[in-house]
KEKENU-946268 format. One record per residue (C-alpha): residue number from 0; residue in one letter; z, y, x. Coordinates in steps of 0.5 Angstrom, whole numbers, always signed. Each point is the difference from the previous one (the first is absolute). Layout:
// residues N
NUM,A,Z,Y,X
...
//
This chain:
// residues 340
0,M,+160,-323,-185
1,A,+4,-5,+4
2,S,+7,+2,-2
3,K,+3,-5,+5
4,K,-4,+3,+6
5,N,+5,+3,+5
6,G,-4,+3,+5
7,K,-7,-3,+4
8,Q,+2,-7,+0
9,T,+7,-1,-3
10,V,+2,-2,-7
11,K,+7,+1,-3
12,I,+3,-6,-4
13,E,+2,+3,-6
14,S,+2,-7,-4
15,P,+6,-4,+4
16,V,-3,-5,+4
17,S,+5,-5,+3
18,I,-1,-5,+6
19,A,+4,-6,-4
20,A,+0,-5,+6
21,T,-4,-2,+6
22,A,-1,-6,+4
23,A,-2,-1,+7
24,I,-2,-7,+4
25,V,-1,+1,+8
26,G,-2,-5,+5
27,P,+4,-3,+6
28,K,-2,+6,+5
29,E,+2,+5,-5
30,G,+6,-4,-2
31,D,+3,+1,+7
32,G,-1,+7,+0
33,P,+6,+5,-2
34,L,-1,+0,-7
35,R,+0,-7,-1
36,L,+6,+0,-5
37,Y,-4,+5,-5
38,F,-5,-5,-2
39,D,+0,-5,-5
40,M,-3,-6,+4
41,I,-2,-1,+7
42,I,-5,-6,+1
43,D,+1,-5,+5
44,D,-8,+0,+3
45,E,-6,+4,-1
46,L,-4,-6,-4
47,W,+6,-1,-5
48,G,-2,-7,-1
49,E,-7,+2,-2
50,K,-7,-2,+4
51,S,-2,+7,+2
52,W,+3,+7,+1
53,E,-4,+3,-6
54,K,+3,-5,-5
55,A,+7,+1,+3
56,E,-1,+8,-1
57,S,-2,-2,-8
58,K,+7,-4,+0
59,I,+4,+5,+3
60,V,-3,+5,-6
61,K,+1,-5,-5
62,E,+7,-1,+2
63,T,+2,+7,+1
64,F,-3,+1,-7
65,S,+5,-5,-3
66,R,+6,+2,+4
67,L,-1,+7,-3
68,L,-1,-2,-7
69,S,+7,-4,+1
70,K,+4,+6,+3
71,A,-3,+4,-6
72,D,+2,-5,-5
73,K,-7,+1,-3
74,T,-6,-5,-2
75,T,-7,+0,+1
76,G,-1,+2,-7
77,D,+4,+7,+1
78,I,-5,+2,+6
79,D,-5,+5,-3
80,Y,-4,+0,+7
81,V,+0,-2,+7
82,I,-3,+4,+5
83,A,-1,-3,+7
84,G,-4,-1,+6
85,D,+0,-2,+7
86,L,-4,+0,+7
87,L,-5,-6,-1
88,N,-7,+0,-3
89,Q,+0,+1,-7
90,C,+8,+0,+0
91,I,+0,-7,-1
92,A,+7,-1,+2
93,A,+2,+4,-7
94,N,-5,-3,-4
95,F,+1,-7,+2
96,G,+8,+1,+0
97,L,+0,+3,-7
98,R,-6,-3,-3
99,D,+5,-5,-5
100,S,+4,+6,-2
101,E,-4,+2,-6
102,I,+2,+7,+0
103,P,-6,+6,+0
104,F,-1,+1,+8
105,F,-3,+6,+4
106,G,-2,-2,+7
107,V,+0,+6,+5
108,F,-1,+1,+7
109,G,+4,+6,+4
110,A,+0,-4,+6
111,C,+8,+0,+3
112,S,+1,+6,-6
113,T,-1,-5,-5
114,I,+7,+0,-3
115,A,+0,+7,-1
116,E,-7,+0,-3
117,S,+3,-5,-5
118,M,+6,+3,-1
119,Q,-4,+7,-2
120,L,-4,-3,-5
121,G,+5,-4,-3
122,T,+4,+6,-1
123,M,-5,+4,-3
124,L,-2,-6,-5
125,I,+8,+0,-2
126,D,+0,+8,+0
127,G,-6,+0,-4
128,G,+2,-4,-5
129,Y,-4,-6,+1
130,A,+5,-5,+3
131,D,+7,-2,+0
132,N,+1,-4,+6
133,V,-5,+0,+6
134,V,+1,-5,+6
135,A,-3,+3,+6
136,L,-1,-5,+6
137,T,-3,-1,+7
138,S,+0,-5,+6
139,S,-3,-1,+7
140,H,+1,-5,+5
141,F,-1,+0,+7
142,C,-4,-6,+1
143,S,-5,+2,-5
144,A,-1,+7,+1
145,E,-1,-1,+8
146,K,-5,-5,-2
147,Q,-4,+4,-5
148,F,+1,+7,+4
149,R,+0,-2,+7
150,F,+0,-7,+4
151,P,+2,-7,-2
152,L,+7,-1,+3
153,E,-3,-6,+3
154,L,-3,+5,+5
155,G,+6,+2,+3
156,T,-3,+7,+0
157,Q,+4,+5,+4
158,R,+3,+6,-4
159,P,+1,+7,+2
160,P,+6,+4,+0
161,T,-2,+4,-6
162,S,-1,-6,-4
163,Q,+4,-2,-6
164,W,+3,-6,-3
165,T,-3,-2,-7
166,V,+6,-1,-4
167,T,+0,-7,-4
168,G,+3,+1,-7
169,S,+0,+3,-6
170,G,+4,+5,-4
171,A,+0,+1,-8
172,V,+3,+6,-4
173,L,+1,+0,-8
174,L,-1,+7,-3
175,T,+2,+1,-7
176,N,+2,+5,-5
177,Q,+6,-3,-2
178,G,+4,+0,+7
179,S,+6,+4,+2
180,G,-3,+2,+7
181,P,-2,+1,+5
182,Y,-5,+4,-3
183,I,-7,+2,+3
184,T,-1,+8,-1
185,Y,-6,+2,+4
186,L,-7,-3,+2
187,T,-4,+3,+6
188,T,-7,-4,+0
189,G,-3,+0,+7
190,K,-7,+2,+2
191,I,-4,-3,+5
192,V,+1,+2,+7
193,D,-4,-2,+6
194,M,+1,+3,+7
195,G,-5,-4,+3
196,I,+4,-5,+3
197,K,-4,-7,+1
198,D,+6,-4,+4
199,S,+2,-6,-5
200,N,+6,-1,+4
201,N,+3,+7,-1
202,M,+1,+0,-7
203,G,+6,+5,+1
204,A,-5,+6,+3
205,A,-5,-2,-6
206,M,+5,+1,-5
207,A,+5,+5,+2
208,P,-5,+6,-2
209,A,+0,-3,-7
210,A,+7,+0,-1
211,V,+1,+7,+3
212,D,-5,+3,-5
213,T,+3,-4,-6
214,I,+7,+2,+2
215,A,-2,+7,+1
216,T,-3,+1,-7
217,H,+6,-3,-3
218,F,+4,+5,+2
219,K,-5,+6,-1
220,D,-1,-3,-7
221,T,+7,-1,-2
222,G,+3,+6,+3
223,L,+6,-5,+2
224,P,+4,+1,+7
225,I,-1,-5,+5
226,D,+8,-1,-1
227,Y,-1,-2,-7
228,Y,-1,-7,+3
229,D,+5,-4,+3
230,L,-6,-5,+3
231,I,-7,+2,+1
232,V,-3,-7,+2
233,T,-8,-2,+2
234,G,-3,-6,+0
235,D,-1,-4,+6
236,L,-3,+5,+5
237,G,+5,-3,+5
238,L,+2,+3,+6
239,V,-6,+4,+2
240,G,-2,+2,-7
241,K,+7,+2,-1
242,T,+0,+5,+6
243,I,-6,+3,-2
244,C,+1,+1,-7
245,A,+7,+3,+1
246,D,-3,+5,+6
247,L,-6,+2,-5
248,L,+4,+1,-6
249,K,+5,+5,+5
250,R,-7,+4,+2
251,H,-1,+1,-8
252,G,+7,+2,-1
253,F,+3,-6,-2
254,D,+6,-2,+4
255,I,+2,-7,-3
256,S,+3,-3,+6
257,D,+7,+0,-2
258,R,-2,-5,-6
259,Y,-6,-3,+2
260,N,-1,-7,+1
261,D,-6,-5,+0
262,C,+0,-7,-3
263,G,-4,-3,+5
264,V,+5,+2,+5
265,M,+6,-2,-4
266,I,-2,-7,-2
267,F,+0,-3,+7
268,D,+4,+1,+6
269,C,-5,+3,+5
270,K,+4,-1,+6
271,R,+2,-7,-1
272,Q,-6,-3,-4
273,D,-7,+0,+3
274,V,-4,+4,-6
275,H,-2,+6,+5
276,S,+0,+6,-4
277,G,+3,-3,-6
278,G,-2,-3,-7
279,S,-6,+1,-5
280,G,-3,-3,-5
281,C,+0,+1,-8
282,A,+7,-4,+0
283,C,+3,+5,+5
284,S,+2,+6,-4
285,A,+0,-5,-6
286,T,+6,-4,+3
287,V,+4,+5,+3
288,F,+0,+4,-7
289,T,+1,-6,-4
290,G,+5,-2,+5
291,F,+4,+5,+4
292,I,-2,+7,-3
293,Y,+1,-3,-8
294,H,+7,-3,+2
295,E,+2,+7,+4
296,I,-2,+4,-7
297,M,+4,-5,-4
298,K,+6,+0,+4
299,G,+0,+8,+0
300,N,-1,+1,+7
301,L,-7,+3,-1
302,N,-1,+5,-6
303,R,-7,+2,+1
304,V,-5,-3,+4
305,L,-8,+2,+1
306,F,-3,-7,+1
307,V,-7,+1,+4
308,P,-4,-6,+1
309,T,-6,+1,+4
310,G,-7,-4,+1
311,A,-6,-1,+4
312,L,-6,-1,-4
313,M,-4,-4,+4
314,S,-3,-7,+0
315,T,-3,-5,+5
316,T,-7,+3,-1
317,S,+1,+7,+1
318,T,+4,-1,+6
319,Q,-6,-5,+3
320,Q,-5,+6,-2
321,G,+4,+5,+4
322,E,+3,+4,-6
323,S,+6,+4,+1
324,I,+7,-2,-4
325,P,+1,+4,-7
326,A,+7,+0,-2
327,I,+4,+2,-6
328,A,+8,+1,-1
329,H,+3,+0,-7
330,A,+7,+3,-2
331,V,+5,-2,-5
332,S,+6,+4,-1
333,V,+6,-4,-2
334,E,+7,+2,-2
335,R,+6,-3,-2
336,V,+2,+4,-6
337,L,-5,+5,-4
338,S,+2,+8,+2
339,S,+2,+3,-6
//
């Protein structure tokens, strides 16, 4: 029997798994946003000296990984596994960015929820006694994502108001069994939710029901009250999806409006910056968490956070064939200190 299972989709972490360090690198547009002071590095331009957007994204991955190890005072020999992914076909940003690391590697794809998927799997590895130190990492790039999923930038295609701006950047987390907090205490793994939405320029509406399902399931599985958390934060639903998510949760009896925010809304100034509905991409929730949220936890301004990145599990093939957009959301409970 699965002794650590806590309800339908949730596990309770029994052995202390700590976030020892984080690192975040972002692009110039993200660096011009309200969270600019919380990132480790802001690159000058999207190519960053490389010949293609894809090569630039791999370079960002490599540098973020290096920054993480430096901040944690670790070497590659100290890391048991790296779990990473991105939006590009076959996760080439992660594969190429980390190919020289010589560390056992799991490549994963959860679309924009990839950082939470990676953190969940890494936490389970450590809690299960299979590893001491695991790096969870992901990335995205506005230009490479637009080229793959929508239209090349050169076409100058009009973007509808519901569209979101893919974040250029990378975020990384070092998970360990040796740290002194903050700690990961619960993991609620999402299931695929598809409400039939087909508009690839309205990711927020497609992903919001998955976030609702995972958040509601987390509270049902754990029995925790909503006010247990100082912040419940979804990943890149944007302005449209955030509104839908809050409304649907309220209809289900979970009013989180006084402690709810979304990484896609937080990373940009939606009034001043031309991002329409907000941010998206694997790096959106990853950089907001590894930059701003982790900093606020370490300062003691946040004690308990439910981190719920969301992902649209589509591809260019499925979109062109008229398929709807399946979505998923994974929840990670992060606490500054362990409850007695």
